[in-house]
N, CA and C atoms as an extended XYZ file, in Angstrom:
366
Properties=species:S:1:pos:R:3:atomname:S:1:resname:S:1:resid:I:1 pbc="F F F"
N       -28.223      -28.107        2.218 N   MET     1
C       -27.014      -27.973        3.011 CA  MET     1
C       -25.779      -28.045        2.109 C   MET     1
N       -25.784      -28.976        1.167 N   ALA     2
C       -24.636      -29.126        0.265 CA  ALA     2
C       -24.430      -27.865       -0.565 C   ALA     2
N       -25.539      -27.249       -1.002 N   VAL     3
C       -25.442      -26.025       -1.785 CA  VAL     3
C       -24.829      -24.907       -0.929 C   VAL     3
N       -25.250      -24.818        0.321 N   ALA     4
C       -24.711      -23.795        1.219 CA  ALA     4
C       -23.214      -23.986        1.424 C   ALA     4
N       -22.779      -25.235        1.600 N   MET     5
C       -21.354      -25.516        1.789 CA  MET     5
C       -20.568      -25.162        0.531 C   MET     5
N       -21.147      -25.449       -0.629 N   LEU     6
C       -20.485      -25.123       -1.887 CA  LEU     6
C       -20.325      -23.612       -2.030 C   LEU     6
N       -21.354      -22.847       -1.677 N   LEU     7
C       -21.279      -21.395       -1.755 CA  LEU     7
C       -20.239      -20.829       -0.788 C   LEU     7
N       -20.179      -21.364        0.418 N   VAL     8
C       -19.182      -20.913        1.389 CA  VAL     8
C       -17.786      -21.233        0.888 C   VAL     8
N       -17.587      -22.416        0.335 N   SER     9
C       -16.277      -22.798       -0.196 CA  SER     9
C       -15.866      -21.886       -1.342 C   SER     9
N       -16.782      -21.595       -2.242 N   ALA    10
C       -16.480      -20.727       -3.381 CA  ALA    10
C       -16.123      -19.326       -2.898 C   ALA    10
N       -16.855      -18.827       -1.914 N   ALA    11
C       -16.570      -17.492       -1.382 CA  ALA    11
C       -15.209      -17.460       -0.704 C   ALA    11
N       -14.840      -18.522       -0.010 N   SER    12
C       -13.540      -18.574        0.662 CA  SER    12
C       -12.398      -18.550       -0.333 C   SER    12
N       -12.523      -19.311       -1.418 N   VAL    13
C       -11.488      -19.325       -2.444 CA  VAL    13
C       -11.364      -17.953       -3.075 C   VAL    13
N       -12.497      -17.309       -3.361 N   ARG    14
C       -12.472      -15.988       -3.968 CA  ARG    14
C       -11.807      -14.972       -3.036 C   ARG    14
N       -12.135      -15.000       -1.755 N   ALA    15
C       -11.546      -14.069       -0.797 CA  ALA    15
C       -10.050      -14.303       -0.692 C   ALA    15
N        -9.620      -15.561       -0.670 N   PHE    16
C        -8.195      -15.861       -0.585 CA  PHE    16
C        -7.481      -15.360       -1.832 C   PHE    16
N        -8.065      -15.567       -2.990 N   ALA    17
C        -7.440      -15.131       -4.241 CA  ALA    17
C        -7.338      -13.616       -4.286 C   ALA    17
N        -8.344      -12.926       -3.771 N   HIS    18
C        -8.328      -11.466       -3.766 CA  HIS    18
C        -7.159      -10.925       -2.946 C   HIS    18
N        -6.798      -11.598       -1.886 N   HIS    19
C        -5.760      -11.109       -0.995 CA  HIS    19
C        -4.389      -11.709       -1.281 C   HIS    19
N        -4.165      -12.154       -2.476 N   SER    20
C        -2.869      -12.695       -2.856 CA  SER    20
C        -1.841      -11.568       -2.942 C   SER    20
N        -0.646      -11.859       -2.483 N   PHE    21
C         0.456      -10.903       -2.562 CA  PHE    21
C         1.447      -11.313       -3.639 C   PHE    21
N         1.035      -12.208       -4.532 N   ALA    22
C         1.938      -12.749       -5.546 CA  ALA    22
C         2.504      -11.679       -6.469 C   ALA    22
N         1.792      -10.585       -6.662 N   MET    23
C         2.284       -9.548       -7.576 CA  MET    23
C         3.421       -8.726       -6.970 C   MET    23
N         3.624       -8.832       -5.652 N   PHE    24
C         4.659       -8.063       -4.977 CA  PHE    24
C         5.866       -8.941       -4.664 C   PHE    24
N         7.046       -8.359       -4.724 N   ASP    25
C         8.268       -9.073       -4.346 CA  ASP    25
C         8.449       -8.878       -2.840 C   ASP    25
N         7.930       -9.822       -2.073 N   MET    26
C         7.921       -9.709       -0.618 CA  MET    26
C         9.313       -9.891       -0.006 C   MET    26
N        10.298      -10.280       -0.810 N   GLN    27
C        11.670      -10.426       -0.325 CA  GLN    27
C        12.464       -9.128       -0.456 C   GLN    27
N        11.916       -8.163       -1.168 N   GLN    28
C        12.610       -6.896       -1.412 CA  GLN    28
C        11.858       -5.744       -0.754 C   GLN    28
N        12.607       -4.740       -0.351 N   SER    29
C        11.978       -3.498        0.090 CA  SER    29
C        12.634       -2.354       -0.675 C   SER    29
N        11.853       -1.337       -0.929 N   LEU    30
C        12.299       -0.196       -1.713 CA  LEU    30
C        11.782        1.057       -1.028 C   LEU    30
N        12.647        2.057       -0.878 N   THR    31
C        12.238        3.329       -0.305 CA  THR    31
C        12.044        4.325       -1.434 C   THR    31
N        10.870        4.944       -1.463 N   ILE    32
C        10.582        5.970       -2.467 CA  ILE    32
C        10.195        7.260       -1.745 C   ILE    32
N        10.599        8.375       -2.321 N   GLU    33
C        10.291        9.686       -1.753 CA  GLU    33
C         9.616       10.532       -2.819 C   GLU    33
N         8.606       11.264       -2.417 N   GLY    34
C         7.935       12.115       -3.385 CA  GLY    34
C         6.808       12.908       -2.757 C   GLY    34
N         5.966       13.432       -3.631 N   THR    35
C         4.846       14.267       -3.233 CA  THR    35
C         3.547       13.483       -3.406 C   THR    35
N         2.728       13.497       -2.374 N   VAL    36
C         1.440       12.800       -2.447 CA  VAL    36
C         0.562       13.493       -3.484 C   VAL    36
N         0.107       12.722       -4.459 N   LYS    37
C        -0.861       13.229       -5.438 CA  LYS    37
C        -2.270       12.964       -4.943 C   LYS    37
N        -2.476       11.738       -4.387 N   ASP    38
C        -3.804       11.351       -3.919 CA  ASP    38
C        -3.654       10.304       -2.821 C   ASP    38
N        -4.513       10.406       -1.825 N   TYR    39
C        -4.563        9.447       -0.718 CA  TYR    39
C        -6.006        8.994       -0.618 C   TYR    39
N        -6.240        7.726       -0.934 N   GLN    40
C        -7.604        7.191       -0.993 CA  GLN    40
C        -7.854        6.293        0.209 C   GLN    40
N        -8.582        6.798        1.167 N   TRP    41
C        -8.936        6.076        2.384 CA  TRP    41
C       -10.211        5.286        2.092 C   TRP    41
N       -10.047        4.163        1.384 N   THR    42
C       -11.181        3.381        0.901 CA  THR    42
C       -10.942        1.891        1.130 C   THR    42
N       -12.033        1.147        1.138 N   ASN    43
C       -11.950       -0.312        1.148 CA  ASN    43
C       -12.169       -0.814       -0.258 C   ASN    43
N       -11.643       -1.931       -0.682 N   PRO    44
C       -11.004       -2.918        0.177 CA  PRO    44
C        -9.552       -2.598        0.524 C   PRO    44
N        -8.923       -1.605       -0.128 N   HIS    45
C        -7.546       -1.240        0.192 CA  HIS    45
C        -7.375        0.265        0.134 C   HIS    45
N        -6.564        0.769        1.037 N   VAL    46
C        -6.158        2.176        1.002 CA  VAL    46
C        -5.099        2.315       -0.089 C   VAL    46
N        -5.135        3.416       -0.854 N   TRP    47
C        -4.184        3.640       -1.941 CA  TRP    47
C        -3.493        4.982       -1.760 C   TRP    47
N        -2.210        5.009       -2.118 N   ILE    48
C        -1.430        6.237       -2.108 CA  ILE    48
C        -0.838        6.410       -3.505 C   ILE    48
N        -1.138        7.529       -4.145 N   ASP    49
C        -0.505        7.878       -5.416 CA  ASP    49
C         0.562        8.905       -5.099 C   ASP    49
N         1.809        8.573       -5.448 N   LEU    50
C         2.956        9.396       -5.098 CA  LEU    50
C         3.705        9.800       -6.357 C   LEU    50
N         4.025       11.077       -6.488 N   LEU    51
C         4.826       11.563       -7.603 CA  LEU    51
C         6.288       11.540       -7.172 C   LEU    51
N         7.068       10.683       -7.828 N   VAL    52
C         8.471       10.450       -7.493 CA  VAL    52
C         9.323       10.924       -8.663 C   VAL    52
N        10.401       11.630       -8.376 N   ALA    53
C        11.286       12.123       -9.439 CA  ALA    53
C        11.994       10.947      -10.122 C   ALA    53
N        11.881       10.890      -11.453 N   ASP    54
C        12.584        9.878      -12.232 CA  ASP    54
C        14.086       10.162      -12.122 C   ASP    54
N        14.912        9.147      -11.792 N   PRO    55
C        16.342        9.386      -11.611 CA  PRO    55
C        17.036        9.919      -12.868 C   PRO    55
N        16.562        9.527      -14.038 N   ALA    56
C        17.216        9.944      -15.286 CA  ALA    56
C        16.767       11.326      -15.744 C   ALA    56
N        15.463       11.590      -15.684 N   THR    57
C        14.931       12.845      -16.240 CA  THR    57
C        14.592       13.890      -15.181 C   THR    57
N        14.504       13.456      -13.922 N   HIS    58
C        14.101       14.313      -12.803 CA  HIS    58
C        12.661       14.803      -12.937 C   HIS    58
N        11.906       14.219      -13.868 N   GLN    59
C        10.495       14.548      -14.030 CA  GLN    59
C         9.668       13.666      -13.087 C   GLN    59
N         8.533       14.176      -12.585 N   PRO    60
C         7.710       13.366      -11.688 CA  PRO    60
C         7.070       12.187      -12.418 C   PRO    60
N         7.145       11.032      -11.755 N   VAL    61
C         6.565        9.794      -12.270 CA  VAL    61
C         5.603        9.272      -11.209 C   VAL    61
N         4.430        8.825      -11.633 N   LEU    62
C         3.416        8.343      -10.703 CA  LEU    62
C         3.714        6.923      -10.221 C   LEU    62
N         3.709        6.736       -8.908 N   TRP    63
C         3.798        5.424       -8.262 CA  TRP    63
C         2.478        5.210       -7.535 C   TRP    63
N         1.873        4.033       -7.706 N   SER    64
C         0.650        3.676       -6.987 CA  SER    64
C         0.989        2.607       -5.953 C   SER    64
N         0.694        2.919       -4.706 N   VAL    65
C         1.049        2.031       -3.600 CA  VAL    65
C        -0.220        1.556       -2.910 C   VAL    65
N        -0.339        0.246       -2.790 N   GLU    66
C        -1.496       -0.376       -2.158 CA  GLU    66
C        -1.186       -0.642       -0.690 C   GLU    66
N        -2.110       -0.246        0.172 N   ALA    67
C        -1.980       -0.523        1.600 CA  ALA    67
C        -3.049       -1.545        1.996 C   ALA    67
N        -3.179       -1.778        3.284 N   ASN    68
C        -4.190       -2.699        3.787 CA  ASN    68
C        -5.566       -2.047        3.756 C   ASN    68
N        -6.538       -2.727        4.326 N   SER    69
C        -7.880       -2.176        4.445 CA  SER    69
C        -7.885       -1.039        5.470 C   SER    69
N        -8.958       -0.280        5.484 N   ILE    70
C        -9.102        0.792        6.462 CA  ILE    70
C        -8.977        0.246        7.884 C   ILE    70
N        -9.611       -0.894        8.165 N   ALA    71
C        -9.573       -1.472        9.515 CA  ALA    71
C        -8.135       -1.800        9.932 C   ALA    71
N        -7.376       -2.427        9.048 N   VAL    72
C        -5.994       -2.800        9.385 CA  VAL    72
C        -5.132       -1.550        9.500 C   VAL    72
N        -5.251       -0.610        8.550 N   GLN    73
C        -4.461        0.620        8.618 CA  GLN    73
C        -4.788        1.392        9.900 C   GLN    73
N        -6.055        1.395       10.313 N   SER    74
C        -6.446        2.075       11.546 CA  SER    74
C        -5.769        1.442       12.756 C   SER    74
N        -5.733        0.114       12.799 N   ARG    75
C        -5.065       -0.569       13.913 CA  ARG    75
C        -3.572       -0.269       13.934 C   ARG    75
N        -3.022        0.091       12.765 N   MET    76
C        -1.608        0.439       12.669 CA  MET    76
C        -1.367        1.927       12.963 C   MET    76
N        -2.432        2.648       13.328 N   GLY    77
C        -2.299        4.039       13.717 CA  GLY    77
C        -2.498        5.052       12.596 C   GLY    77
N        -2.850        4.585       11.408 N   TRP    78
C        -3.117        5.494       10.292 CA  TRP    78
C        -4.558        5.995       10.391 C   TRP    78
N        -4.814        7.184        9.832 N   THR    79
C        -6.168        7.733        9.766 CA  THR    79
C        -6.395        8.308        8.368 C   THR    79
N        -7.619        8.726        8.137 N   ARG    80
C        -7.928        9.368        6.849 CA  ARG    80
C        -7.171       10.678        6.686 C   ARG    80
N        -6.585       11.175        7.782 N   HIS    81
C        -5.850       12.439        7.752 CA  HIS    81
C        -4.332       12.251        7.829 C   HIS    81
N        -3.858       11.017        7.713 N   SER    82
C        -2.418       10.756        7.818 CA  SER    82
C        -1.626       11.399        6.682 C   SER    82
N        -2.215       11.466        5.511 N   LEU    83
C        -1.559       12.057        4.347 CA  LEU    83
C        -2.513       13.014        3.656 C   LEU    83
N        -1.929       14.007        2.991 N   HIS    84
C        -2.712       14.976        2.215 CA  HIS    84
C        -1.999       15.235        0.904 C   HIS    84
N        -2.748       15.546       -0.120 N   ALA    85
C        -2.140       15.919       -1.398 CA  ALA    85
C        -1.151       17.049       -1.148 C   ALA    85
N         0.040       16.912       -1.715 N   GLY    86
C         1.087       17.907       -1.546 CA  GLY    86
C         2.107       17.582       -0.468 C   GLY    86
N         1.795       16.619        0.421 N   ASP    87
C         2.756       16.232        1.460 CA  ASP    87
C         4.002       15.605        0.841 C   ASP    87
N         5.171       15.981        1.353 N   MET    88
C         6.417       15.310        0.986 CA  MET    88
C         6.518       14.065        1.861 C   MET    88
N         6.589       12.914        1.225 N   THR    89
C         6.438       11.651        1.932 CA  THR    89
C         7.506       10.652        1.532 C   THR    89
N         7.905        9.835        2.485 N   THR    90
C         8.794        8.707        2.224 CA  THR    90
C         8.012        7.440        2.528 C   THR    90
N         7.975        6.523        1.575 N   LEU    91
C         7.300        5.243        1.759 CA  LEU    91
C         8.300        4.112        1.575 C   LEU    91
N         8.157        3.079        2.385 N   VAL    92
C         8.908        1.847        2.198 CA  VAL    92
C         7.890        0.829        1.709 C   VAL    92
N         8.208        0.208        0.581 N   ILE    93
C         7.253       -0.700       -0.067 CA  ILE    93
C         7.919       -2.020       -0.443 C   ILE    93
N         7.087       -3.033       -0.653 N   HIS    94
C         7.490       -4.231       -1.381 CA  HIS    94
C         7.154       -3.914       -2.835 C   HIS    94
N         8.158       -3.833       -3.728 N   PRO    95
C         7.875       -3.422       -5.107 CA  PRO    95
C         7.105       -4.488       -5.894 C   PRO    95
N         6.503       -4.050       -6.987 N   LEU    96
C         5.841       -4.986       -7.898 CA  LEU    96
C         6.884       -5.868       -8.568 C   LEU    96
N         6.585       -7.138       -8.717 N   ARG    97
C         7.514       -8.089       -9.356 CA  ARG    97
C         7.817       -7.706      -10.801 C   ARG    97
N         6.833       -7.164      -11.503 N   LYS    98
C         7.030       -6.877      -12.922 CA  LYS    98
C         7.858       -5.620      -13.163 C   LYS    98
N         8.239       -4.918      -12.090 N   GLY    99
C         9.127       -3.773      -12.214 CA  GLY    99
C         8.465       -2.447      -12.522 C   GLY    99
N         7.144       -2.417      -12.597 N   THR   100
C         6.459       -1.149      -12.844 CA  THR   100
C         6.375       -0.348      -11.544 C   THR   100
N         5.963        0.895      -11.655 N   ASN   101
C         5.980        1.823      -10.522 CA  ASN   101
C         4.816        1.586       -9.571 C   ASN   101
N         5.046        0.741       -8.592 N   GLY   102
C         4.024        0.463       -7.607 CA  GLY   102
C         4.524       -0.526       -6.589 C   GLY   102
N         3.699       -0.766       -5.572 N   GLY   103
C         4.090       -1.721       -4.559 CA  GLY   103
C         3.077       -1.818       -3.444 C   GLY   103
N         3.459       -2.592       -2.439 N   SER   104
C         2.651       -2.820       -1.253 CA  SER   104
C         3.298       -2.075       -0.086 C   SER   104
N         2.518       -1.262        0.599 N   LEU   105
C         3.027       -0.403        1.664 CA  LEU   105
C         3.543       -1.210        2.851 C   LEU   105
N         4.745       -0.856        3.294 N   MET   106
C         5.303       -1.401        4.537 CA  MET   106
C         5.244       -0.342        5.641 C   MET   106
N         5.691        0.888        5.325 N   SER   107
C         5.666        1.977        6.303 CA  SER   107
C         5.770        3.307        5.570 C   SER   107
N         5.491        4.375        6.300 N   GLY   108
C         5.567        5.699        5.700 CA  GLY   108
C         5.924        6.756        6.718 C   GLY   108
N         6.407        7.889        6.207 N   SER   109
C         6.709        9.022        7.075 CA  SER   109
C         6.466       10.319        6.306 C   SER   109
N         6.194       11.364        7.063 N   VAL   110
C         6.044       12.710        6.511 CA  VAL   110
C         7.031       13.600        7.254 C   VAL   110
N         7.904       14.267        6.500 N   ASN   111
C         8.930       15.130        7.096 CA  ASN   111
C         9.741       14.397        8.160 C   ASN   111
N        10.049       13.124        7.901 N   GLY   112
C        10.865       12.334        8.821 CA  GLY   112
C        10.123       11.770       10.014 C   GLY   112
N         8.850       12.104       10.165 N   LYS   113
C         8.057       11.606       11.291 CA  LYS   113
C         7.246       10.396       10.837 C   LYS   113
N         7.457        9.228       11.487 N   PRO   114
C         6.706        8.030       11.080 CA  PRO   114
C         5.196        8.223       11.204 C   PRO   114
N         4.475        7.630       10.270 N   ILE   115
C         3.017        7.644       10.310 CA  ILE   115
C         2.573        6.386       11.027 C   ILE   115
N         1.694        6.540       11.999 N   GLY   116
C         1.149        5.388       12.698 CA  GLY   116
C         2.117        4.782       13.691 C   GLY   116
N         1.869        3.523       13.997 N   ASN   117
C         2.684        2.788       14.951 CA  ASN   117
C         3.872        2.158       14.257 C   ASN   117
N         4.948        1.992       14.990 N   GLU   118
C         6.107        1.285       14.436 CA  GLU   118
C         5.699       -0.172       14.231 C   GLU   118
N         6.091       -0.759       13.087 N   PRO   119
C         5.751       -2.169       12.865 CA  PRO   119
C         6.464       -3.063       13.854 C   PRO   119
N         5.794       -4.161       14.213 N   GLU   120
C         6.405       -5.131       15.125 CA  GLU   120
C         7.519       -5.859       14.407 C   GLU   120
N         8.639       -6.027       15.074 N   ARG   121
C         9.783       -6.746       14.516 CA  ARG   121
C         9.868       -8.101       15.186 C   ARG   121
N        10.040       -9.144       14.389 N   LYS   122
C        10.168      -10.494       14.953 CA  LYS   122
C        11.539      -11.033       14.667 C   LYS   122
């Protein structure tokens, strides 16, 4: 019994550590616009690779945006068909703390039309 409890405790700590949002600045939001390079409808997290024009050079720069799991994104109204390579997309993200090109998805739209359900406001 003690061994079973130890294994459950270890698994709980690992699961909690996996879902840490410490790498994202949850106090900031950033809007990025660009062209979808890749949309990965996968677990444990959905990923969006977006080519965004660099403000200085106007050359496309890759941003990788992490979303929730398929189950959570589905409950938010997203599907495997919500985005396609080549779509012009606007994403609102919590940026990475270290300042590199990436973040955690808050919301998205294609051609001004929101994807999924509007987030609940408290």
